[in-house]
C-alpha positions as CSV (number, residue, x, y, z in Angstrom):
1,M,-0.1,0.0,-0.1
2,R,1.5,3.4,-1.0
3,R,1.5,5.7,1.9
4,V,0.7,9.7,1.2
5,L,2.5,11.9,3.6
6,I,1.0,15.4,4.4
7,P,3.5,18.2,4.8
8,A,3.5,19.8,8.3
9,V,2.8,23.1,6.7
10,A,-0.3,21.9,4.7
11,A,-1.7,20.4,7.9
12,A,-1.1,23.4,9.9
13,M,-3.1,25.4,7.2
14,V,-5.9,23.0,7.5
15,L,-6.1,23.4,11.2
16,M,-6.1,27.2,10.9
17,S,-8.9,27.3,8.2
18,G,-11.0,25.0,10.4
19,C,-10.8,27.6,13.5
20,S,-12.1,30.3,11.3
21,E,-15.4,28.8,10.4
22,N,-18.8,30.7,11.4
23,P,-16.8,33.9,12.8
24,P,-19.0,36.1,14.9
25,R,-20.5,38.8,12.8
26,C,-19.9,42.1,15.0
27,G,-18.9,44.3,12.1
28,W,-20.8,47.9,11.8
29,E,-21.7,46.3,8.2
30,N,-23.5,43.5,9.8
31,R,-25.7,45.5,12.0
32,P,-29.4,44.6,11.6
33,K,-31.6,46.7,9.6
34,G,-34.2,47.4,12.2
35,F,-33.0,47.7,15.8
36,P,-34.1,49.2,19.1
37,I,-32.2,52.3,20.4
38,E,-31.8,53.3,24.0
39,G,-32.2,57.0,24.7
40,E,-33.9,60.1,22.9
41,E,-33.2,60.9,19.1
42,R,-32.3,64.3,18.6
43,P,-34.5,65.9,15.9
44,V,-31.8,67.3,13.2
45,K,-30.3,64.6,11.2
46,I,-26.6,65.6,10.1
47,R,-24.8,64.5,6.6
48,P,-21.4,63.8,7.3
49,S,-19.2,66.0,5.0
50,K,-15.4,66.4,4.3
51,Q,-15.6,70.2,3.8
52,H,-13.6,71.9,6.1
53,P,-16.1,74.1,8.1
54,W,-13.8,77.0,9.2
55,L,-12.9,80.2,7.3
56,G,-9.6,80.7,6.0
57,G,-7.7,84.2,6.5
58,R,-8.3,85.4,2.9
59,E,-11.9,84.9,3.1
60,V,-12.3,87.0,6.1
61,T,-9.8,89.7,4.7
62,A,-12.1,89.8,1.8
63,A,-15.3,90.1,3.6
64,L,-13.9,93.5,5.4
65,P,-13.1,96.9,4.1
66,P,-9.5,97.9,3.9
67,R,-7.5,98.0,7.2
68,P,-7.3,101.6,8.9
69,D,-3.9,103.4,8.4
70,R,-1.8,104.5,11.4
71,D,-3.4,107.9,11.3
72,A,-6.7,106.5,12.1
73,G,-5.5,105.6,15.7
74,P,-5.1,102.6,17.9
75,T,-8.9,102.4,18.6
76,A,-9.9,102.0,15.0
77,Q,-7.2,99.6,14.3
78,A,-8.4,97.5,17.4
79,L,-12.0,97.5,16.2
80,Y,-10.8,96.4,13.0
81,D,-8.7,93.6,14.3
82,L,-12.0,92.6,16.5
83,Q,-14.1,92.2,13.2
84,E,-11.4,89.7,12.0
85,K,-11.6,87.9,15.4
86,T,-15.1,87.6,15.4
87,L,-15.5,86.2,11.8
88,G,-13.0,83.8,12.7
89,M,-14.4,82.8,16.0
90,V,-18.1,82.4,14.4
91,G,-16.8,80.4,11.4
92,E,-19.4,81.9,8.9
93,L,-19.3,85.0,6.9
94,G,-22.1,87.4,7.8
95,E,-22.8,91.0,8.1
96,I,-20.2,92.7,10.5
97,E,-19.2,96.2,11.6
98,P,-17.4,97.7,14.3
99,G,-19.1,98.7,17.5
100,R,-17.4,101.0,20.0
101,C,-15.0,100.8,23.1
102,E,-16.3,102.2,26.4
103,G,-15.4,105.7,27.0
104,G,-15.0,105.9,23.2
105,E,-11.3,105.1,23.1
106,L,-9.0,102.4,24.3
107,D,-7.3,102.9,27.7
108,L,-3.6,102.9,26.5
109,D,-1.7,102.6,29.4
110,V,0.3,99.1,29.7
111,G,-2.0,96.8,31.8
112,D,-5.1,98.5,30.9
113,T,-8.3,96.7,29.8
114,T,-11.3,98.0,27.8
115,R,-14.4,96.5,26.8
116,C,-15.0,97.0,23.0
117,T,-17.9,95.5,20.8
118,V,-18.4,94.3,17.2
119,I,-21.9,93.9,15.8
120,Y,-22.4,90.6,13.8
121,E,-25.6,90.0,12.2
122,N,-27.2,92.8,14.5
123,V,-25.8,91.0,17.6
124,E,-23.4,92.6,20.1
125,V,-20.2,90.7,20.3
126,P,-18.3,92.0,23.3
127,W,-14.4,91.6,23.6
128,Q,-11.9,92.8,26.2
129,V,-8.8,94.4,25.1
130,K,-5.7,94.7,27.1
131,I,-2.7,97.0,26.5
132,T,0.6,94.7,27.0
133,N,3.2,97.2,25.5
134,A,3.8,100.6,24.2
135,V,6.7,100.9,21.7
136,P,7.8,104.3,20.8
137,Q,8.6,104.9,17.0
138,G,11.1,107.1,15.4
139,L,14.2,109.1,16.7
140,G,14.4,111.8,19.2
141,T,10.9,112.9,20.0
142,P,8.9,110.1,19.0
143,F,6.1,110.7,16.2
144,G,4.1,107.7,17.1
145,I,3.7,104.7,19.5
146,D,3.0,101.2,18.4
147,Y,0.5,99.5,21.0
148,Q,0.6,95.9,21.5
149,Y,-2.4,94.2,22.9
150,T,-4.4,90.8,23.6
151,V,-8.0,90.3,23.2
152,R,-10.4,87.9,24.9
153,P,-14.1,87.2,24.1
154,L,-16.6,88.0,26.7
155,E,-19.3,86.5,24.7
156,T,-19.4,84.4,21.5
157,V,-22.1,84.4,18.8
158,V,-23.1,80.9,17.7
159,L,-25.0,80.1,14.6
160,A,-27.0,76.7,14.3
161,R,-25.5,76.2,10.6
162,E,-22.1,76.5,12.3
163,V,-22.7,74.0,14.7
164,Y,-24.3,71.5,12.2
165,D,-21.4,72.0,9.6
166,R,-18.8,71.5,12.6
167,F,-20.5,68.1,13.6
168,A,-20.9,67.2,9.8
169,W,-17.0,67.6,9.6
170,E,-16.4,65.5,12.7
171,A,-18.5,62.5,11.0
172,G,-17.1,63.0,7.6
173,K,-13.5,64.1,7.7
174,N,-11.9,60.6,8.0
175,G,-14.7,59.2,5.7
176,P,-18.2,58.0,7.1
177,D,-16.7,54.3,7.5
178,S,-13.9,55.4,9.9
179,L,-13.9,53.8,13.3
180,S,-13.7,57.3,14.9
181,A,-16.4,58.8,12.9
182,P,-19.8,59.5,14.8
183,K,-22.1,57.0,13.5
184,E,-25.9,58.6,12.4
185,P,-25.1,61.8,13.5
186,R,-27.8,64.2,14.9
187,C,-28.3,67.3,16.6
188,D,-30.8,69.4,18.7
189,R,-32.8,72.1,16.6
190,L,-30.7,75.1,17.5
191,P,-32.0,78.7,17.3
192,E,-30.5,80.3,14.0
193,I,-28.4,82.5,16.1
194,F,-27.4,83.0,19.9
195,T,-24.9,84.1,22.1
196,A,-22.9,81.9,24.6
197,E,-20.2,82.3,27.3
198,P,-16.5,81.2,26.3
199,G,-15.5,78.0,28.2
200,Q,-19.0,77.0,28.9
201,D,-21.4,74.3,27.4
202,T,-24.3,76.0,25.5
203,G,-27.1,73.6,27.0
204,Y,-27.5,72.0,23.6
205,Y,-26.4,68.6,22.3
206,C,-25.5,66.6,19.3
207,Q,-25.4,62.8,19.4
208,S,-24.1,59.7,17.6
209,L,-25.2,56.0,17.8
210,S,-22.9,54.0,19.7
211,W,-23.1,50.3,19.8
212,S,-21.9,47.0,21.3
213,C,-21.6,43.5,20.0
214,S,-20.9,40.1,21.5
215,D,-21.2,37.0,19.3
216,G,-23.5,38.7,16.7
217,E,-25.7,40.3,19.2
218,F,-25.9,44.2,19.0
219,D,-27.0,46.8,21.5
220,F,-27.5,50.2,20.5
221,E,-28.1,53.7,22.4
222,W,-27.6,57.3,21.7
223,S,-24.3,59.1,23.0
224,D,-24.8,62.7,23.5
225,V,-22.1,65.3,22.9
226,P,-22.4,68.8,24.5
227,V,-22.2,71.7,22.1
228,H,-19.4,73.5,24.1
229,V,-17.8,77.1,23.6
230,D,-14.0,77.0,24.3
231,G,-12.1,79.8,26.2
232,D,-11.2,81.3,22.7
233,G,-15.1,81.6,21.8
234,R,-15.0,78.9,19.4
235,V,-17.8,76.2,19.1
236,R,-16.5,72.5,19.7
237,V,-18.9,69.5,19.1
238,D,-16.1,66.8,19.5
239,G,-16.5,66.0,23.1
240,S,-13.3,67.9,24.3
241,T,-13.3,71.1,26.2
């Protein structure tokens, strides 16, 4: 009788293929079409997007009139800068104009702070301007002073569209099939425009579908993420603060 020898490698391959039969089907693509979900569904469905939701510097510059020259004075220059900062903070172009600084002019001593405002879509956006340095320009008797300052938003203006666009970006930036992408993203129905305090949650939420699976058995629930405004006045809907 002729004997047939099975190589060791071939035998190992047979054993390995036997272990992989009927694997648990727990991938997202294997989820059931109809399933119960724990929690409350938010009313606004978000379509994932790969379009970046922030404004570029050129877009902001193009939306504003020319920058005031040196002769206009530091207050006019600061109010122009605050318009730029406001558009960048909001992330959406809109009707914008300078407001005013308390007392009519900036307090220009180093360390002084002044409350100044910008008007965005008829909403007053207040800022604090703090003088950090004053540098004389020219030889002999100075003919001018360059003032350096920092700004801090005291309130921010939030647009519903901004929130939806940013959550759409979170859901779509790496592709909707990415493991990190929010699944079935939704949000509260937000007011078209409202103000919020920097560093605080707004009281509104977006959400995604979270799930677990064991041996092909799925459990689903809505996971809420607060719509947050960071210390710089920018909206965040990625769960970080």
